[in-house]
C-alpha positions in Angstrom: -1.5 24.7 -19.9 -0.1 23.7 -16.6 -0.4 27.2 -15.1 -4.0 27.6 -16.4 -5.0 24.2 -15.0 -3.4 25.0 -11.6 -5.4 28.2 -11.4 -8.6 26.5 -12.3 -8.2 23.7 -9.8 -7.1 26.1 -7.0 -10.3 28.1 -7.6 -12.4 25.0 -7.5 -10.8 23.7 -4.3 -11.0 27.1 -2.7 -14.7 27.4 -3.4 -15.2 23.8 -2.2 -18.6 23.8 -3.9 -20.1 20.9 -5.7 -19.2 21.4 -9.3 -21.1 18.4 -10.8 -22.6 16.7 -7.7 -25.2 14.3 -9.1 -26.9 12.6 -12.0 -27.3 14.8 -15.1 -25.5 17.6 -13.2 -28.3 18.3 -10.7 -27.1 21.2 -8.6 -24.1 21.8 -10.8 -22.1 25.0 -10.8 -22.3 27.1 -13.9 -19.8 26.2 -16.6 -18.0 29.0 -18.4 -19.2 29.3 -22.0 -16.6 28.1 -24.5 -14.4 26.6 -21.8 -15.0 23.1 -23.1 -13.3 22.0 -26.3 -15.2 22.1 -29.5 -13.0 19.5 -31.2 -11.0 16.5 -30.1 -9.7 13.2 -31.4 -7.7 10.2 -29.9 -4.5 12.2 -30.5 -5.7 15.7 -29.6 -7.3 17.4 -26.5 -7.4 14.1 -24.5 -5.9 15.3 -21.2 -6.0 11.9 -19.6 -7.5 8.4 -19.6 -8.1 6.4 -16.4 -8.6 2.7 -16.6 -11.4 1.6 -14.2 -11.8 -1.8 -12.5 -14.5 -4.1 -13.8 -17.3 -2.3 -15.6 -19.7 0.5 -14.9 -22.5 2.5 -16.6 -22.8 5.3 -14.1 -21.7 8.9 -14.8 -18.9 10.5 -12.8 -19.5 13.2 -10.3 -17.1 16.0 -9.3 -16.4 18.1 -6.2 -13.5 20.5 -6.1 -10.4 18.7 -7.4 -11.9 15.2 -6.9 -13.8 12.9 -9.4 -15.8 10.0 -8.1 -17.0 7.0 -10.1 -18.4 3.6 -9.4 -17.9 0.1 -10.9 -18.7 -3.6 -10.3 -16.4 -6.5 -10.8 -16.4 -10.3 -10.7 -18.4 -13.1 -12.4 -21.4 -12.4 -10.1 -20.7 -8.7 -9.8 -19.2 -9.8 -6.4 -17.4 -6.5 -5.7 -18.7 -3.0 -5.7 -16.2 -0.2 -6.1 -16.2 3.5 -5.3 -13.2 5.4 -6.7 -11.8 8.8 -6.2 -9.6 10.2 -9.0 -7.7 13.4 -9.4 -9.4 15.9 -11.7 -6.0 17.2 -12.6 -4.5 14.1 -14.1 -6.8 11.1 -13.5 -4.6 9.4 -10.9 -6.4 7.2 -8.4 -6.5 8.8 -4.9 -8.4 6.0 -3.1 -10.7 3.1 -3.7 -13.3 1.7 -1.4 -14.5 -1.8 -2.2 -17.4 -3.7 -0.6 -18.8 -7.2 -1.3 -22.2 -7.3 -3.0 -25.0 -8.4 -0.8 -27.0 -9.6 -3.8 -24.6 -11.4 -6.2 -26.1 -11.9 -9.7 -24.5 -13.0 -13.0 -22.3 -10.4 -14.6 -24.0 -10.0 -17.9 -23.8 -7.6 -20.9 -27.6 -7.5 -20.9 -28.1 -6.4 -17.3 -27.1 -3.1 -15.6 -23.6 -3.0 -14.2 -23.0 -0.1 -11.7 -25.6 1.9 -13.5 -26.8 4.2 -10.7 -24.8 7.5 -10.6 -23.6 8.5 -7.1 -24.0 11.8 -5.4 -21.3 13.9 -3.7 -21.3 16.8 -1.2 -18.6 18.6 0.8 -18.4 15.7 3.3 -19.0 12.4 1.5 -19.8 10.5 -1.7 -23.0 8.4 -1.6 -23.1 5.4 -3.9 -26.0 3.0 -4.7 -25.6 -0.3 -6.6 -28.1 -2.5 -8.3 -27.4 -5.1 -5.6 -29.2 -2.7 -3.2 -26.0 -1.7 -1.4 -26.0 1.9 -0.4 -22.7 3.3 1.0 -21.5 6.6 2.3 -17.7 7.2 2.0 -15.9 10.2 3.5 -13.9 12.5 1.2 -10.8 10.8 2.7 -11.9 7.4 1.5 -13.1 6.1 4.9 -16.5 4.5 5.0 -19.1 6.3 7.1 -22.0 3.9 6.9 -23.6 1.3 4.7 -26.8 -0.7 4.4 -28.4 -3.2 2.0 -31.9 -2.3 0.8 -32.3 -5.7 -0.9 -31.7 -7.4 2.4 -34.0 -5.1 4.3 -36.9 -5.0 1.8 -36.4 -8.0 -0.4 -34.2 -8.8 -3.5 -34.7 -6.8 -6.6 -36.7 -8.6 -9.4 -35.9 -7.1 -12.7 -34.5 -9.0 -15.7 -32.4 -6.0 -16.8 -31.2 -4.8 -13.4 -31.7 -1.5 -11.5 -30.4 1.8 -12.8 -32.1 4.6 -10.8 -29.5 7.2 -9.6 -29.3 8.9 -6.2 -31.0 12.3 -5.8 -29.9 14.5 -2.9 -30.9 17.5 -0.8 -28.8 19.2 1.9 -29.4 16.5 4.5 -30.9 13.4 2.8 -30.8 11.1 -0.2 -33.7 9.9 -2.2 -33.9 6.5 -3.9 -36.5 5.1 -6.3 -36.8 1.3 -6.3 -39.3 0.2 -8.9 -39.3 -3.5 -9.9 -41.5 -6.6 -10.2 -41.3 -7.0 -6.4 -42.4 -4.5 -3.7 -41.6 -1.1 -5.1 -41.0 2.1 -3.1 -39.4 5.5 -2.8 -37.3 6.2 0.3 -35.5 9.1 2.0 -32.3 8.3 3.8 -30.3 10.5 6.3 -26.9 11.5 4.9 -25.6 11.7 8.5 -26.2 8.1 9.5 -28.0 6.2 6.8 -31.3 5.7 8.7 -34.6 5.8 6.9 -36.4 9.1 7.3 -39.5 8.0 5.4 -40.5 5.3 2.9 -43.5 5.2 0.7 -44.7 2.0 -1.0 -45.6 2.1 -4.7 -47.4 -0.3 -7.0 -45.0 -2.9 -8.5 -43.6 -1.8 -11.8 -40.4 -2.1 -13.9 -38.4 0.9 -14.8 -34.9 2.3 -14.7 -35.7 6.0 -14.3 -34.2 8.2 -11.6 -36.1 10.6 -9.2 -35.6 14.3 -9.5 -35.7 16.9 -6.7 -37.9 19.8 -8.0 -39.3 22.8 -6.1 -42.9 23.5 -7.1 -44.7 26.6 -5.6 -42.1 26.7 -2.8 -42.4 23.0 -1.9 -39.4 20.7 -2.5 -40.8 17.6 -4.1 -39.4 14.2 -5.2 -40.7 13.7 -8.7 -40.7 10.2 -10.1 -41.6 9.4 -13.7 -41.9 5.6 -13.9 -43.9 3.0 -15.9 -47.3 4.6 -16.3 -47.3 7.6 -13.9 -45.5 10.7 -12.8 -45.8 11.2 -9.0 -44.8 14.1 -6.7 -43.9 13.4 -3.1 -43.2 16.0 -0.4 -39.4 15.7 0.1 -39.8 16.5 3.9 -42.5 14.0 4.8 -42.9 11.6 1.8 -46.6 12.5 1.4 -47.9 11.8 -2.1 -49.0 15.2 -3.2 -50.2 14.5 -6.7 -50.1 11.9 -9.5 -50.5 11.9 -13.3 -51.5 8.5 -14.7 -52.4 7.0 -18.1 -48.8 7.3 -19.4 -46.7 4.7 -21.2 -43.1 4.1 -22.0 -41.7 6.4 -19.2 -39.2 3.8 -17.9 -35.8 5.5 -18.4 -35.9 9.3 -18.6 -35.5 11.4 -15.5 -37.8 14.5 -15.0 -35.8 17.5 -16.1 -36.7 20.9 -14.5 -36.7 24.1 -16.5 -37.7 26.8 -14.1 -40.8 27.9 -12.1 -41.8 24.4 -11.2 -41.9 23.2 -14.8 -40.3 20.0 -16.0 -40.0 17.7 -19.0 -41.2 14.0 -19.0 -39.7 11.6 -21.5 -41.2 8.3 -22.7 -39.8 5.8 -25.2 -41.6 3.3 -27.4 -39.3 0.5 -26.3 -36.9 -1.7 -28.1 -39.7 -3.7 -29.9 -42.1 -0.7 -30.0 -44.3 -2.2 -27.3 -44.9 1.2 -25.7 -45.3 3.1 -28.9 -48.9 4.2 -28.4 -48.5 5.2 -24.7 -45.2 7.0 -25.5 -46.8 9.3 -28.0 -49.1 10.8 -25.4 -46.4 10.8 -22.7 -43.7 13.1 -23.9 -44.7 16.4 -22.3 -44.0 19.5 -20.2 -45.6 19.3 -16.8 -46.1 21.2 -13.6 -48.3 20.9 -10.5 -50.6 23.4 -8.9 -52.2 23.9 -5.5 -55.9 23.7 -5.3 -58.5 24.0 -2.5 -58.2 20.2 -2.2 -54.4 19.9 -2.3 -52.4 19.5 -5.5 -53.1 18.5 -9.1 -50.8 18.0 -12.1 -51.1 20.3 -15.0 -49.9 19.4 -18.5 -48.4 22.5 -20.3 -48.0 20.8 -23.7 -47.4 17.4 -25.3 -45.4 16.3 -28.3 -46.4 13.1 -30.1 -43.4 12.9 -32.4 -40.4 13.6 -30.2 -39.4 10.3 -28.6 -36.3 9.6 -26.5 -34.7 6.3 -25.7 -32.2 5.9 -22.8 -31.4 9.6 -22.3 -33.6 12.3 -20.9 -35.0 15.4 -22.7 -33.3 18.7 -22.0 -34.1 22.4 -22.1 -31.5 25.0 -23.1 -32.4 28.6 -23.6 -35.8 28.7 -25.3 -35.6 25.3 -26.8 -36.3 21.8 -25.7 -34.5 18.8 -27.2 -35.3 15.1 -27.4 -32.8 12.6 -28.8 -33.7 9.0 -29.6 -31.6 5.9 -29.8 -31.1 6.3 -33.6 -29.6 9.8 -33.0 -32.5 11.8 -34.3 -32.7 15.2 -32.6 -36.1 16.8 -32.1 -35.9 20.5 -31.3 -39.0 22.2 -29.9 -40.1 25.6 -28.5 -39.8 25.0 -24.7 -42.7 27.4 -23.9 -45.2 25.9 -26.4 -43.9 22.6 -27.7 -44.0 23.8 -31.3 -41.5 21.9 -33.4 -38.4 23.6 -34.9 -36.6 20.8 -36.6 -35.9 17.0 -36.7 -32.4 16.0 -37.7 -30.0 13.1 -37.3 -26.7 13.1 -35.5 -23.7 11.1 -36.6 -24.6 7.9 -34.7 -26.9 6.4 -32.1 -27.1 8.4 -28.9 -27.7 6.8 -25.5 -26.4 9.5 -23.1 -28.3 12.6 -22.2 -26.9 15.6 -24.2 -24.8 18.3 -22.5 -25.6 22.0 -23.1 -22.9 24.6 -22.5 -23.0 28.2 -23.8 -24.1 28.1 -27.5 -23.2 24.4 -27.9 -25.0 21.1 -27.5 -22.9 18.0 -27.2 -24.5 14.8 -28.5 -22.6 11.7 -27.2 -22.8 8.9 -29.8 -22.9 5.4 -28.4 -19.8 4.2 -30.2 -17.5 7.2 -29.4 -18.5 9.9 -31.9 -19.8 13.1 -30.4 -21.7 15.6 -32.6 -21.6 19.2 -31.5 -24.4 21.3 -32.7 -25.3 25.0 -32.3 -27.9 25.8 -29.7 -31.1 27.4 -31.0 -34.0 26.7 -33.3 -31.9 26.0 -36.4 -29.9 22.8 -37.0 -26.2 23.5 -37.5 -23.4 21.0 -36.9 -20.2 22.7 -35.4 -18.0 19.6 -35.1 -17.8 15.8 -35.2 -15.3 14.3 -32.7 -14.0 10.8 -32.1 -13.0 9.8 -28.6 -11.1 6.6 -29.3 -9.8 4.7 -32.2 -12.1 1.7 -32.9 -9.0 -0.6 -33.1 -8.3 0.5 -29.4 -11.5 -1.3 -28.2 -12.5 -4.0 -30.7 -15.8 -5.8 -30.2 -15.5 -9.4 -29.1 -17.4 -11.4 -31.8 -18.5 -13.8 -29.1 -19.9 -11.1 -26.8 -23.1 -12.3 -25.3 -22.7 -15.9 -26.4 -23.1 -17.2 -22.8 -26.4 -15.4 -22.2 -29.3 -17.8 -21.3 -31.9 -16.8 -23.9 -31.8 -16.0 -27.6 -33.3 -12.6 -26.9 -30.5 -11.7 -24.5 -27.9 -13.0 -26.9 -29.2 -10.8 -29.7 -29.6 -7.8 -27.3 -26.2 -8.2 -25.8 -24.6 -7.2 -29.1 -25.8 -3.6 -28.5 -23.8 -3.4 -25.2 -20.6 -5.1 -26.4 -17.6 -2.9 -27.0 -16.9 0.6 -25.5 -20.0 2.8 -25.0 -20.3 6.5 -24.1 -22.6 6.1 -21.1 -22.5 9.5 -19.3 -20.6 12.7 -18.8 -19.8 15.3 -16.2 -18.3 18.8 -16.8 -16.8 21.7 -15.0 -15.3 24.9 -16.4 -12.3 23.7 -18.5 -12.9 19.9 -18.2 -15.3 17.4 -19.9 -15.4 13.9 -18.5 -16.8 11.0 -20.5 -17.5 7.7 -18.9 -17.3 4.4 -20.8 -17.6 0.9 -19.2 -13.9 0.5 -18.4 -12.3 3.9 -19.1 -12.9 7.5 -17.9 -11.7 10.2 -20.3 -11.0 13.8 -19.6 -11.1 16.2 -22.6 -9.7 19.7 -22.4 -8.8 22.5 -24.9 -5.1 23.2 -25.5 
């Protein structure tokens, strides 16, 4: 095991390529089929566990032999942390902490370090729901920082901000949609200055932007609270927009080749977006016309509805998973349904596809592994931690200021599988206060 791991990490460091550099693996290196474990348990195939300060809902990112993760800590989320851990054994290599420029109550019901950072060969770039954006060198030394909430006004969102960082070679892209002045902004990686900023109508969502190349033009695609919009990544010009949507407040646009991408829309916790969501789960592209650009819907699905996670494409199939753990499998080319089946438990995280397997990360620590393809077949059911290891506090959420929040907080109490990252040989799973690494024997 030790020799195999040393060879693996030496290869990763030598290549010095982003292995899992951003949210949902955008720009990730290929993962060798069958290199991730099929089965695990609290006593088997857990390579290491790393305790994290405070709490966080972001996914880890990986570059070479380094893992980067964010967290917030304190009664007012006073401190924002960026940590670098060793991929080999989970030991902490360095920690950069900065005071929040927008302290707000640390609540189970509000996002806590939800935006996933981005990493490249030089730096890690972390964004927090306080509006703090920081670039930290791979050696742990801060390069630059700024506060978007101080510059453009405090964020107004009852449930916080969750949009993750998207990146290109030389810039970062951030989507800030809330009840106040909303906008999308491009920031220089070199020095943090604004390269362009485009105002948007005020709206509330937690979705992340995606960088998608359509007909040779790199575009920042934002699916958020009623519309999908494509901006020129170089200039910020709004190229096209598709409106009359509903429920698209969480899922990130997911590309699947030749300028095509999936849009996910959820009915909402109380079903308030149900009608809009049924017309808003679709495959989309954009086309040049004599007058510019226009969106083009490839197909829609009225039945497949996600919740917090994004829809995915693997091979010839597209998959939607809702909060109840129901998996909808469709033909990616046509949208024709293949099956509708339920996983072991509620699924919040976006699934991971590697080789002939699809990993469905259940909220409470149970991961169902199914076979890729048009037929439902369960390969394994795995438990990451013993429930007695992380018992739920019966008073969780008791100090929330409304009955709605007190009821809702129960969903977020206890340990939750929020997000993952993977490279050949290693699967990382993020919970609020612990990062797990799972490997085969």
